[in-house]
C-alpha positions as CSV (number, residue, x, y, z in Angstrom):
1,M,5.5,-16.0,4.3
2,T,2.9,-18.6,5.1
3,S,0.1,-18.9,2.6
4,I,-3.3,-17.4,3.4
5,H,-6.1,-19.8,2.8
6,D,-9.0,-18.0,4.6
7,A,-11.0,-15.0,3.3
8,D,-11.3,-13.4,6.7
9,L,-7.6,-13.6,7.3
10,F,-6.9,-12.2,3.9
11,L,-9.2,-9.3,4.5
12,A,-7.7,-8.6,7.9
13,H,-4.3,-8.3,6.1
14,A,-5.8,-6.2,3.3
15,C,-7.4,-3.7,5.7
16,V,-4.2,-3.1,7.6
17,L,-2.1,-2.9,4.4
18,E,-4.5,-0.4,2.8
19,E,-4.7,1.7,6.0
20,D,-0.9,1.8,6.2
21,A,-0.8,2.9,2.5
22,A,-3.4,5.7,3.1
23,N,-1.5,6.9,6.2
24,R,1.8,6.9,4.4
25,F,0.4,8.8,1.3
26,S,-1.2,11.3,3.6
27,D,2.1,11.8,5.5
28,L,3.9,12.3,2.1
29,S,1.3,14.7,1.0
30,E,1.6,16.8,4.1
31,A,5.4,16.7,3.8
32,M,5.3,17.9,0.2
33,K,2.9,20.8,1.3
34,T,5.4,21.7,4.0
35,Y,8.3,21.7,1.5
36,G,6.3,23.8,-1.0
37,N,5.6,21.3,-3.7
38,Q,1.8,21.6,-4.1
39,E,1.6,19.5,-7.3
40,V,3.2,16.4,-5.8
41,A,1.3,17.0,-2.5
42,A,-1.9,16.8,-4.5
43,F,-0.7,13.6,-6.2
44,F,0.0,11.9,-2.9
45,G,-3.3,13.2,-1.6
46,Q,-5.0,11.4,-4.5
47,M,-3.0,8.2,-3.8
48,A,-4.2,8.4,-0.2
49,T,-7.8,8.7,-1.4
50,F,-7.3,5.6,-3.6
51,S,-5.9,3.7,-0.7
52,R,-8.9,4.7,1.5
53,M,-11.2,3.5,-1.3
54,H,-9.3,0.1,-1.3
55,L,-9.7,0.0,2.5
56,A,-13.4,0.6,2.2
57,E,-13.7,-2.1,-0.4
58,A,-11.9,-4.6,1.8
59,R,-14.1,-3.7,4.7
60,Q,-17.2,-4.0,2.5
61,R,-16.1,-7.4,1.3
62,S,-16.0,-8.6,4.9
63,G,-19.7,-7.8,5.1
64,F,-21.1,-8.8,8.5
65,R,-18.2,-11.1,9.2
66,K,-16.0,-10.3,12.2
67,L,-12.5,-10.1,10.9
68,P,-9.8,-11.6,13.1
69,D,-8.2,-9.1,15.5
70,L,-4.6,-10.1,14.8
71,K,-1.6,-9.3,17.1
72,A,1.4,-7.9,15.3
73,E,3.2,-11.2,15.4
74,E,0.2,-13.0,13.9
75,F,0.3,-11.1,10.6
76,Q,1.9,-13.0,7.7
77,W,4.0,-10.2,6.2
78,P,6.9,-11.1,4.0
79,D,9.4,-9.1,6.1
80,G,7.6,-9.0,9.4
81,E,5.8,-5.7,8.8
82,S,3.1,-4.4,6.5
83,P,4.5,-4.1,3.0
84,E,3.1,-0.6,2.7
85,A,4.3,0.7,6.0
86,A,7.1,2.8,4.4
87,S,9.6,4.3,6.7
88,M,9.3,8.0,7.1
89,E,12.6,8.3,8.9
90,G,14.1,10.0,5.8
91,S,11.3,12.6,5.8
92,H,12.7,16.0,6.8
93,Y,12.7,19.5,5.5
94,L,15.4,18.6,2.9
95,M,13.4,15.7,1.5
96,T,13.2,15.8,-2.2
97,V,10.3,15.0,-4.4
98,E,12.4,12.2,-6.0
99,Y,13.0,10.6,-2.6
100,A,9.3,10.8,-1.7
101,L,8.4,9.2,-4.9
102,E,11.0,6.5,-4.4
103,L,9.5,5.7,-0.9
104,A,6.0,5.5,-2.4
105,L,7.1,3.4,-5.4
106,D,9.0,0.9,-3.2
107,S,6.1,0.4,-0.8
108,E,3.5,0.0,-3.7
109,R,5.7,-2.6,-5.3
110,R,5.9,-4.5,-2.0
111,G,2.1,-4.3,-1.6
112,Q,1.6,-5.6,-5.2
113,A,4.1,-8.4,-4.6
114,F,2.3,-9.4,-1.3
115,Y,-1.0,-9.7,-3.0
116,A,0.4,-11.5,-6.0
117,E,2.2,-14.0,-3.7
118,V,-1.1,-14.6,-1.8
119,A,-2.9,-15.2,-5.1
120,R,-0.1,-17.6,-6.3
121,T,0.1,-19.7,-3.1
122,T,-3.5,-19.8,-1.7
123,T,-5.6,-22.9,-2.1
124,D,-8.8,-20.9,-1.5
125,S,-10.5,-19.7,-4.7
126,E,-12.2,-16.7,-3.0
127,V,-8.9,-15.5,-1.6
128,R,-7.2,-16.0,-4.9
129,M,-9.8,-13.9,-6.7
130,M,-9.6,-11.1,-4.2
131,A,-5.7,-11.2,-4.1
132,E,-5.6,-11.0,-7.9
133,E,-7.9,-8.0,-7.9
134,F,-5.9,-6.2,-5.2
135,A,-2.6,-7.0,-7.0
136,A,-4.0,-5.5,-10.2
137,E,-5.0,-2.3,-8.3
138,E,-1.5,-2.1,-6.8
139,A,0.0,-2.6,-10.2
140,E,-1.9,0.5,-11.4
141,H,-0.5,2.5,-8.5
142,V,3.0,1.3,-9.4
143,A,2.4,2.4,-13.0
144,Q,1.2,5.8,-11.9
145,L,4.2,6.3,-9.6
146,E,6.6,5.2,-12.4
147,V,5.1,7.9,-14.7
148,W,5.6,10.5,-11.9
149,A,9.1,9.3,-11.2
150,K,10.1,10.0,-14.8
151,R,9.0,13.6,-14.4
152,Y,11.4,13.9,-11.5
153,P,14.6,12.0,-12.4
154,Q,17.1,11.5,-9.7
155,T,19.7,14.2,-9.5
156,A,23.4,13.4,-9.1
């Protein structure tokens, strides 16, 4: 990953990442409703709300600036795609709560790692401050998901 040294570029990445997270959590919430697990559906709905709040925060931080309209190949994602664009290919009528939590936890860890890496490698103090704040928020999501994962241990 190339380091991000520009606040507008960072915010463009953050907006896409948080939108991907909100969409993924909404999809997982709907899947859990379909599969009859209302408790976990509500949890994923709450996580989608948090991601939308982070998206609104990123947009607000951009203020009146016009964020760059990046093409897919211009994003500086670690693996070529948004860290929180979790694959839903395993989502089907037999999807377990454990698997849904595993998907969410994996993507939140990747999101946190992305922000932490930006904070570590940037030379821009504004970008570092924002990336550290976003990394801390993602770490809170990881912690919440880890608590939920303990409630639904993997079955053999």
